[in-house]
LOSESE-789493 format. One record per residue (C-alpha): x negated, y negated, z. Coordinates in steps of 0.1 Angstrom, whole numbers, plus 5000, padded with zeros to 4 digits. Example, Ala and Ser with C-alpha at 12.3 -4.5 7.8 and 13.67 -1.06 7.14 Angstrom:
<atoms>
487750455078;486350115071;
</atoms>
This chain:
<atoms>
500050005000;497249765009;495549874977;498449734957;498449404976;494649374971;495149424934;497849154934;495548914952;492849004927;495048924898;496048594912;492348504916;491848614880;494448354868;492348074883;489048214871;490448264836;491547914834;488147774845;486448004820;488747914792;488247544798;484447584799;484047834771;482047714741;483847694708;482047774676;483247514651;483447584614;480547424596;482547214571;485547084590;485946904623;489646904618;489747284614;487647314646;489947094666;492947284653;491447624662;490447494697;493947354702;495547684691;493247874715;494347664745;497947674735;497948054734;496248074767;498647824783;501548014769;500148324785;499848154819;503348014816;504848354807;502948514836;504248254860;507748304848;507348684852;507948734815;505749034814;506149124777;505348774765;502448744790;500949064776;501348934741;499748594747;496948724768;496148984741;495948694716;493848494739;491448784742;491248804704;490048444705;487448524732;486748904732;483848884757;485848714784;486248964813;489048774830;491148774798;490449144794;491549224829;494749014825;495449174791;495149514807;497349424837;500149274817;500149544790;500649804817;503349604835;505149554802;505049934796;502749914766;500450204775;498850234741;497349884745;496749944782;494650254774;492550054749;491949774774;491250004803;488550174783;486949844776;487249744813;485450054826;482850014799;481949684814;482749774851;482650154855;484150164890;487049924883;489850074905;492949954885;491550064851;490450404865;493850454880;495550384847;493150614829;493950884854;497650834848;497050874811;495051194817;497951334838;500151264808;497851474786;497751744813;493951694814;493551744851;489851764850;489651424834;492051294861;489551394888;486651254868;488250904867;489150924904;485451014912;484250714893;486650474909;485450224936;486450334971;487350145002;489650165032;492650065011;492150304982;492550635001;496250654996;496450654958;493150834952;493951114977;497451174963;496251174927;493351404935;495651644955;497951684925;495151734900;493551984924;496852164928;496952204890;493552374892;494652584922;491852424943;493352484977;490452344996;490452014978;494251984983;493852045020;490951785022;493051525004;496051565026;493851555057;492351225044;495751085037;497151195071;494251015088;495350685074;497350475099;500850425085;500550705059;501750985082;505251015066;503951015030;501351265039;503951505054;506251455024;503451524998;502051815019;505551975016;505851904979;502352034972;502952354993;506252404975;504652354941;501852594949;504252864961;503352844998;506852885011;506252895048;503852595048;506352405027;509252475051;507152355080;506052035062;509651965050;510951985085;508251755097;509051505069;512751515076;512451485113;514151175128;517050955116;515350745089;515551005061;514950875026;517051014997;513851164981;512851365012;516451495017;516751594980;513351764980;514151975010;517652054998;516452164964;513752374981;516452555001;518652604970;515752734948;514952984975;518453124976;519452955009;522552774996;524252795030;521352615047;521252365019;524952295023;524552255060;521752005054;523751795030;526851805052;524751685082;524051365063;527551295047;528250995069;525150805057;526150605026;522650565013;522350935010;525550994990;523751014957;521951324971;524651484992;527451454967;525551614937;523951874960;527251994974;528851994939;525952194926;526352454954;530152474949;529652534912;526952794919;524552604896;520852664897;518752384912;515352274899;512652204923;511851834929;508351874914;508052084882;504551984872;501451804886;502351494867;505751494884;503851494917;501651204906;504851014895;506351074929;503250934945;503350614924;507150584930;506550604968;503950324967;506150104945;509050154969;506950034998;506249704981;509349514990;508249154992;508748924962;505048844960;504349204952;507049244926;504749244896;502549514913;505549724922;506649694885;503149804875;503450124896;507050184884;505950154848;503350424854;505850634872;508250634843;505350684818;504651014836;508251104844;510850924822;513751124837;513150984872;516250774872;515750634907;512550474894;514650294868;517050174896;514150044916;512549884885;515749694878;515949594915;512449444912;513449254881;516349114901;514049004929;512148784905;515448674888;514748844855;518348944852;518249024814;515449274820;517349424849;520449474827;518449644800;517049894826;520449954842;522050024808;519350284802;520650504831;522550794816;526250864825;525151204838;523051054865;524451014901;523050664899;525150564868;527950394887;525450194908;523650094877;526849994859;528049784888;524749604892;524449544854;527849374855;526849164886;523749044867;525948954837;528048744860;524948584874;523948484838;527348334832;528548624810;531748654830;533848804803;531349074796;530949154833;534749184837;535149404806;532349644818;533849664853;537349724840;536050014820;534350144851;537450134873;539550284845;537250584845;536850594883;539950444899;538950564933;535650384933;535850124960;532649944951;533549894915;536849744924;535149514949;532549414923;535449334899;537149124926;533948934933;533448864896;536948724893;536548524925;533248374911;535148274880;537848104901;540448364890;541748424925;545048604917;543148864897;540548884924;543248964950;544649234927;541249394924;540749384962;544149534967;543149824945;539849854965;541849874997;544150144983;541050354972;539450295006;541850475028;540950425064;538450135066;535350145087;533049885102;531149825070;534349745051;534849405067;533449235037;536349355015;538949185037;536748875041;536448845003;540248884999;540848635026;538848365008;540748434976;544148414993;543048095010;542347934976;545848044965;547247864995;548448195010;547148095044;549048345066;547948635044;544348505044;544448485082;545748845084;542748965064;540348785086;541948935117;541649285101;537949215093;537349095129;538849415143;536349615121;533349395130;534049155159;530449015161;530348875125;529648495127;531048445092;534448575103;534448395136;533648065118;536148115090;539048185113;538047935139;537547655114;540847745097;542747705130;540947375138;541647235103;545347335106;545647205142;546347545157;544947745186;542147485190;541047595224;540847955213;539147845181;536447665200;535647975220;535248175187;533147905171;530847875201;530348255199;529548225162;527047945170;525348155196;524948435171;523648195144;522447875160;520747725129;523747765106;524747405099;528247495087;529047675119;527647385139;529947155119;532847375128;532047345165;531746965162;535046945143;536747145171;535446895197;536746615175;540246775173;540246805211;539346435215;535846505228;534446225207;530846215221;530446595221;531746585185;529246315175;526246485191;527146825176;527946695141;524646495141;522846835145;524946975117;523846695093;520246765101;520747135094;522647085061;521646735048;523746615018;526946805025;529746545020;532246715044;529846725073;528846365067;532546275066;533146455098;530246285115;531545945103;534946015119;533346115152;531145805153;534145585147;536145745175;533045715198;532845335190;529845355168;531445175138;528245085118;526945435120;530345565110;530445365078;526845465071;527845835072;531045775051;528845605025;526645915025;529646135021;530845934991;527445954975;527346334979;531046384971;531946654946;535246754930;536646904962;536246584983;538946324985;536846014975;539845774978;540345875014;536645815022;536645475004;539745365024;537945455057;534845255046;537144955041;539544975070;538145245094;540345495111;543745385122;545945545149;
</atoms>
């Protein structure tokens, strides 16, 4: 994991170094034309700057293209070579990546990133001896043990080198924080090598505890199925039925057993094992700063194992994290209908279409999905959310109604459905129905500050149950003290109770937390006026007027600025 972050830091440093090198690099001018020379130099810099811009925008394909062209202009530049290699790989162009990696190791024989890429390509060719050669020649350090040990273990397993496998797993287990991945791959390796007893022991160790990942559960379940222990596999799957994140494993597993279908082992070949290692590392890189590195590892994963659909799901998720929604949609649409992840992919693709303003396309896709799977709650909710984002509230309510019908008995996690429907009903002026939804949501999840604030503010704004509303709003504020909108609600409750100074003090805090919100400024102006601070009141009302949008009554604010509050 730290290896990946080190590579990311190295690539960031290379950007700066490449810029300095490019700016300083000598240009060989044609002998007979200063104009041609200037044009060539300008073209060279334009290409390089285009590459930097594309890289900064996470446009990996364009970054690869422009860095490659920059390298053609300056083929001896090591920084441009490294960047061309990196972005070709992250863009999934392994033909170019192989060519660049060869040039990198020719200049720097122990380059870790290039040696890793060449090892991946050797796995693809099933040349396991070459895999181990590249790993041997790679630079080593405290942060490289994870990848090198896993890769060497799978190449050694292909050669039936038991001693080397054991040594690699021991080295891996000795790394702090790598105990879980060591146990998991020890199980996979023993399973692949036919060591059933050792595999069973390692699987049980990997699955111990509550935080079980889908991959570990699926690997152990398939192990039991393959070895004719369907009853044990069924018991394993059923023991995890209540965990939503594992449904993509438990559902297909139980269906397979019921149909008496033969299961394949998780790992069929050594390259599957290497792909699993790369996928695990990519999954561990969850911060946005590491997104490009995670994408690099996922591209390698899918190069080795194109049928690992979960890697596609994670790749699309990484594109979402850097706001490359078009790229995410493309990856989601590549998920086959036979995959247990198809519905998840289809819903997420539609959500991304909505984010890009393609509302009609998103709605059309989601309507097809709910037509084919009318009991799918999440698809109905996604359709409702898409309608709500497009201000089509009646259709949103209808979709949420269908989600509730498909849901059956709601659980704690389903509070968001009723909250979303409440907001839609409120926009339709169906206030009593909206309140009923919030009350249902609160019964499911009483400690949600959003719900406490929504109902409390609604009561305050309508002049109902204000004392009770203040208790709810103070609770919401204690749960989320730096949420300016909740603080505004508390201040407005004080105002409605005639506690002018408390209202002014609280609403002043809200303005600091959410500067530029016209409603909060308007509320603070009202509180200041009632507290006798007339100049400050008009100052806040003027701010509210400046920031006012279409939902703010500008005429009412202008009247207050002119005449103040009456009554």
